[in-house]
N, C-alpha and C positions, 0 to 999 in steps of 0.2 A: 189328544192323542192323532195326529195330526194323522191324515191317508189320500191314500189316491182315491181324485172325490169318480166316480163312479156315474156310467152315462145313462138314465133316462128320462123314459119315455123324450120328449121334441122340443127342441132348441131352437130358441131367432142365431143361434152359431151354423149354423145348420139349413136351407134348402133346400126343396125340388123345383124345377123348371115343371114349364110342362104337358113334357113329352117326360113327366120321373131323372127326369135327368139332374144330378149335381154339378154348381157351376162354381170355377176357383170365387169367380166374383163376389158371389151369394156367402159365398164361404168366410171372405176376407169381408167382409160389409156384417156381416153378423156376429166376425168375431171383434170387429172394431166399435163394433157400436158396444153388445156383452161387453165386456171387460171394463171400457168407464164407468158403463151404468152401475155395474156390480157395485165397483169404488164411489160411486156417489149416492148411495145407497145405502152403503155404511160410514158414511162418513168420511170423509179428509183426512180425522185424530187412523179411522179404526181401515185404514182403506186395506189391501189385502195386496201384496208387493207382488205377489206373483197371479191375478188372477188374469191377466191373457195367458198363460200357462196354463192355468185351472182349463179354460173357452179351447183355447186349441187343445186341450186336452179330447174335450168334452168332445168339440166335430174330428179329432180323430174316431173315435170311439162312434161312432156313426159317419162317420169315410168309411170305416175297410166289415162294419156290418153292409155297407148298400157296395160296398167297392164286390163282398161274395155272396152277394147276392147269386142261386145260381140262375141256365140258364139263357144267359144273356152272348152277344153277339163276343168274341174276341177282340175286340173295334175298344168293343166298352164298354170290355173289360178291365184293356187297357189302360183307359183313359179317364174310369174310377182312382186305377191305383194308382197314376199319375198326382190323381192330387194326394190322396193318400200319404205321399209322398213331401204334396208342399206343402200339408200340414204338416211332417215332418220337420223338417227343414227349418222350417219357423220357431219350431219347440229349440233347432238343434241352437238355435242362430239370439235364444232371448236368454238372459244369464237368468237365474233361480236363484229366491232370496230365501227364501223361506224351507224348511225339509222335507210337505207335500208337492214346494218346485225343483227339487232335487229328484223325488223320488219318478217325478212323472221324465221328469230329462233322463231317471238312469231307468226308468222299465225303456221308452223309444230305442234309445243303444243295446240294450241285449237283448232283442227281437233283432237287429242287426246282425249282432257281435257274436250273440249266442241261439243261433240256427237248429244247434241238434241239440239232442240229445245227451245230457251231464257223460252217464258209457260212455262217449265219442270224443270228450273233449281229452286234449293233449294241454302239460303243463299252467301253457299264459290261458287256455280257457280256460281253466277249472284256478287259478288261479281271479278272474276275472270274475265266473258266477261267485264266487264269494269275498271279490270284496263288492261286489253287490244283496249281495245277501246282510252283508252289514247293513251297508249305508238302507235295508227297506226297516232294517231291524231296529236301527237307528233310528228310523221318522217316522215309525210303525207299522208300517206300512209291509208288510209278510203280503210278495208278489209270490203265488199260489205256482 
């Protein structure tokens, strides 16, 4: 059953420079290298058409964790969240070709369109929440 990949351990999609800062160049370069390498390793016929989305999802999880660290200056925190936003935009710009890719895109949309608890929903938010639940159920990636 397809599912959203989890972010575990170190990934080539995300590098930290000598000042312990993420760089946009390192994220883009890592993702650009990781997705084709995964497709090559799987063989041309079995290549995952959403391998770039999967790599971006992993980079998003790592960048979000890095941005949420405590005790960093506001300017640095803003720079880190800007990087998260760049990764989210890259996810939105790519078409999904598989159920797992669709679930990744739905998860990012959910974070922006439904930022509050369900008890505060109006009709539009309730309809969107139900649609997203159906998407997750359909792809076997029910989100908490």
